[in-house]
Steps between C-alpha positions, in 0.01 A plus 500: 500500500762746620776392733813658644833322465671736746617373830429731790809710467562809706792723427637551850746756369215743439459529875719746682770315694867521598576209265316677219702818559827307489400318182401832343848637568653202325272478199355842424766762564814347351506720189402832652699416816834475318460833316721693751792314344485716190239783517704781659805396301292530182360842600846649566664324206805691378376836628668703770332431834288806580249577775209575267566179306506291817195658666307506172581137426400389851178699478414333169571157650285573807200618300535227239487233771205683655284574195592217266574213737299576814190671365463337159614145570488432876178689578308496172612229258514229766123548528474341154563143609357219292404246766824579676713520184672814375702622204415665171345187347292431810380860475423451130300188583280716726419759232530320165121475473474879512676583170652266242789738432624469860696198381742750340622664825507154661730363227720810479535525877579132546764492226659824623520356852662178376745690280615743768515217750788352304722774643395454863720196582808634314487853643422389856764227520761706314448804726541279807814324379660828389532587867800265510686750281533722807745243639616331178473743206642242259249223579308369190135577577335362185607133550373508859165646392462240224579219746236623746236540228580155357449337838182699560335396173627141518339437840160633390400155374525356851267756654575760765300364792811441711699817430176697486459457875821695551394794281307680773771494769770600248296797375423596861877519560540693173241765584633520855846567355359769267331677789796470739764652272251760381436614859873505581566752224169683534516593870800734470342678202123516552482801270484258208143419609384831357505318165155371599374841390379455138643845421846343460366246251334772292813714515711209372263428212456863397821687586782245516669457159353193330321433831184359342697221335621385842152351545632204304737428789243587768255251350733212593381535861150374411563242226396222739153646562343296220655182641355596839151478349580181310593321824166575664392136475800378698460725803167682512437874498498545881846353544636695203361831624629464855843372394525785245493749786816337637661462158432858393641630828819295457538610138453869578739486794765353273433746218522795740810346659662488156388860453675597825821332383476679166449837670829444681669464159353798313715638222652159426429223248391149589784370285364146497400493867161363600336707777330184625826330598655825623257494795668184632814490710786323324483199732137439396554516123531122451195413718311785332581369153397149606165620634447718190577205273248280680241779479556541126470126446166513679396798286597303191310195622187710546536630143547150359204356693290797394588436136381140532175626648449753221555240228271250675225762529554600136453137398177481698374818334595367155769763453799264474574161340429216740848402615603244760431597861648304792402517867821416691357532852172491688508874569196677360581698189858373467575383149784459253486560125815362334474702179453826691782416740763442234390795286533724808840346577628562147368856510664573836835369378483718192415804716800435727740443211369801307497759781780361725434753782192587704534870416465409131190295578349795687490682168262239355309396812149628567403607148237238422378461859359852472291371211374219722398747768307711248318189376419401861357848559268461200376159616469622861281790384248260346510283811423794728217611273366144502504506882301826499771723643427872469574614144662815637737286708567254215579759234687718748722202585536423130628852428747494791641155425525553124668837553763338723543195278521687170758731659704193589446355153621818327804517729571130446481543124854634518602145593410362158842580357675392821368146464127533563445400139580145608197478730284670236601239243440214745166645609392548138592140416301369797206721403509358148466150641212597733309702242543225241383228739198701611398617152576163340273317743222752435534463122489120524192522717338738254541253216392200705148395403268398784182299453213414738574174674128413522496429127757225546368335816273254310795405279722442803241277663446306176873453439550384857247218446622396152696182573599467132741785558814385687512652844765770524487530881266442792539865604596749231618840625538811283669816621298786356589868472135605486395701802134477402307231681280398206749540215804308384764538231396358165828309496401294804198360321702458182747290701227281649278445196675586174846359552525150636176476705586498868248288685507521879268411784542839664604831341663773704566858392739683732564875500737699720423865575766728644339728757616819667518358854854359522429187706150399383450125441136421419313288249151465356340190342245533219320173427404519132379138469452316832787259552624555142619852422645751747668839486739582783590865557810562713560850633861543603676809628800630307732379777366142494685222320250353245556133579190387316596134509472499881212746525290315243563168674380652829183629335423162338553318830259735677241457224537122520453513877181702448390246233481768235722295270622141488877486454532120503611323185221405258682182398341205689835328555630806685179631653457193720832583663396865555767628264458865404434582140769648278525874439637661187573869452486674164663838440431692182797709397390764251775588254518788257497409131554735208191408301304795634507872438576691819559867575872573496497594869338168597749308287790677671364446852417133438840441344673643806255316725598168344868592528474583872278194541812291459604627842172382650430161650262272314142491625541154649801620702324820605214301652731214610308236309622143472647493149432125471124566501502832314455551126595829334324574172645777287230667296500821294354809654175563308512853373277717287605599152639185339715584199334441166691286249410499129528144372405377154444131420690401186322173425152643528275388210 
């Protein structure tokens, strides 16, 4: 019996529509859309404004947005959608069957993305608020930024369904403002458009003093490309691609407008000025700052929501401890993870307090995101090969993208001393957790002994009929980790027969399999003894909440309706009133003991696994089981190589 628990759900956002385009503007392009606030300022830095620097920087920005963002992500990577879902972990889910080692780029890329994302809210909001210094140079920026970030993270727990509706219109105004002021400055100086010629980019990188290292600043224009792919599930590829044409146009107009302003100031220093705000007339500074602040809040919101999604997907792929996940609204895909929220909040505060100014954050921003892009390229290569793309095309693309991305990585390596070490440390710490959780689970599975269930079926039937044994429950349900239909952990049978015998009228063995399709909800029933022993196999996508208590109840009700099992109480006094029989769940929690010889590496991994396990929810909370009818039995993990102890009996005759 195989049934589908999915309701007929159609993602209307995947269809091209005006509403879809507007939503895409609000959700997808917040990060990359606010980059004009700091990119040209970072490229010029403390250097004297020169024509070759301006034209070379603009040329690098143009071709970075074209090759890296448009070609790699918008045209190519968006093809790799996992049932409508995107992002590096969704991509990994599509190719993880190809090579076991692909988990490494998935983990490294995810952790690098999370680590670098800690700087996105601080740098975006700080750069926006610093515009006030044009009017009030003495205004304290840091307290304002902290207040905005505090409010942003505090309101996450209530969901963003209401304010989310305003994201699209606000970002439409933002991009319209970018384009308008860009055109105003561009029209009188169209000569700046010659920067489209890649010659100026090559000249900057090769001839300009220390020009190659300016790629670290140029890269800031495309840091939101990875987030663009991650938000595929919210908007659909058609809406993202069409809206990107508008977004890219607005961005380039503003960048070239800033270039035109800079050309009118050659031979001078920026001296703290931000070219972005210099495009605005003085009377528009306050409205411009207000719009910029709203845009940066939206960019930050997209980063925060994306972090929740990454952690939720990592949990589903068994790459992260199973922490509490809350669904604050009915919007598909919207979720809230308290632990992630407050860790991000603490990290953002530390970033703001440590760097103080956006120009200081620019020195650390973008380092680890280049690592994420390289990891995405590796995974994308295997996906394209899996889809039978031409090998010449696949490896040609691989060479181009890796050349660009390693160039950015080398240039960004100069940011390590400037503060990039912070994101490297954070990314390394997150990677340690993911690697430990993944390896620890594999080691535990390796030492878990499975036995054929057929050998125990006669014993189960006999125990069920033995009325001299006190009945433990009418329906006894075990959650099993065995993914093999005809095998079960030895500990399950030990719990039933060798501890206190657990007699029941019906035995259920329930297993949950995480599958690659993000929204799969199916189940299969294996009847091992008619009406007596069943194995239920749930297949849930990595974006599905594993509410086994509800799902199992639905399955049992359907089986009762089909007369495959009788769920009424077996006690005559209750049966005559059609009272349902009692259910009892048993969870076996395998713990590590120190009575066994293990390789040093396994001991280290399992020790860390148990340490990080303290962050994880208990199994009964993960599956939302009723604790009043759930027993948790802690048993030692059976391992090979028990230590030998030499004992000598003193009273032996």
